[in-house]
N, C-alpha and C positions, 0 to 999 in steps of 0.2 A: 589697461593702457588705451588712451584715446587714439583711434585710427585717423590718419590724415588722408583727405581726398582733395587734391588741388582743384580749385574752381575752374581752371582753364582746360580741364580734361573732360572727355565724354566717355561713358562707361557702357559696357554690355551687362546684362543680368548674369552672364557667365563669368564676370569679374575681369575681363580684359579692358584696357583703356586705350584711348587715342588722344594724342596731342597734335593739333594741326598747325602748320605754318602755311605759307602762300601756295606751295605746290606739292608739299609732301607731308607725311605724318609719321609720328613715332608711336609704336604700339608696345604695350607692356601689360603687366598684370597688377591688380590692385593690392594694396597693403592688406585688405581683408582676405583675399585669396591666399596670400603668403602666410598670414596668421593661421588659416585653416589647414594649409598643407604642412607646415612645420619645416623641418630640414629638407631642403631640395637636393636631390642626388643626381638627377639627370634631366637634360633639356634637349629636345629635338626641334630644330628650326629649319625652314626652307632655305634654299640657296639664293644668293644674289641673282637676279634675273627671273626668278620664278614669279608666277602670277598667283595672288591669293584673292579669294572671293568671300564676301560675307556669307555666313551660313555654312561654309565648308571649313573643316578643320585644317589648320596649317602646320600643326606640330603637336607636341605633347610635353608635359612637365610631370616629373615623378618625384615623389618624396618618400620618406619612410612610412607615411600614412596612406598615400593614395597616388594613383596615376590619373591625370586629367588631360583631355584634348584641349587644344587652344583654338579659339575662333577669332577671326579678325573683325574689328568694328567697322572696317572700311575695306573696299576692294582696291587692288592696285598691283604694281610691280615692285618687287623687293629691290631696293637700291643699296641697302646696307643691312648687316646683321651684327649683333653684339657678340663677337667671337670670344671676348673675355668671359662672359657669363656662360657660354657653351662649355668652356673648359672648367670653369668654377661656378656651377649653377647656384650654389648657396649664397653667392655674393648678391643675388637679387634681393635678399632679405634686408640688407643694409640700406638700400636706396632704390626702391622700386620705381620711383618717378624721376630719377636722375640717371645715375650710372647703371641702374638695373634694367634699363630698357631692353626690348627684345629685337625689334625690327624697325627699319626706316623704309617707308613705302612711298612711291610716286603714285599719286591719286589719279584714277582714271576719270571719274565723274564727280568733281568736287561738290557740286550743288546738291546731289542726291545722297551723298554718303552718310550723313549723320541722322537720317530719319529713324533708324532703329536703335539709336543710342540714348543714354540717359545723362542728364546734367548731374553735377555733383550732388545737388539737393535731392533730385529724384533717386539717385543711386543710394544715398544715405537713407532715404525713406524706405526704399525696397529692403535694405538690410535690416532696418528696425522692425519691419513687418515679419521678417523670417527668423528673427532671433528672440 
């Protein structure tokens, strides 16, 4: 199956993504990560109002195959979290870039946040080198 990576997203090499708008961002995990994890059984996310920082784990995702820490592509304050997928984490599989989002974040420093992220093309190239 051909994996989809929308061109408007930025990715981390740990497979989280970010979609930016003017003052906030949506964070999720890539279709590649979901394919590698398989059936997702548990998801731990921070609370609204919590601060997340790049390079620091903000939660975890567990499947029948593995448990992985989640890392934010950007720093900021959590302004929303996807309660539906916390209750039913396997729903991430159906639409990772739409209804399967994890967090909405108010960005602290918009201009410097993307320096450690990969474009869709760079992310796809990284995956091809590792598979």
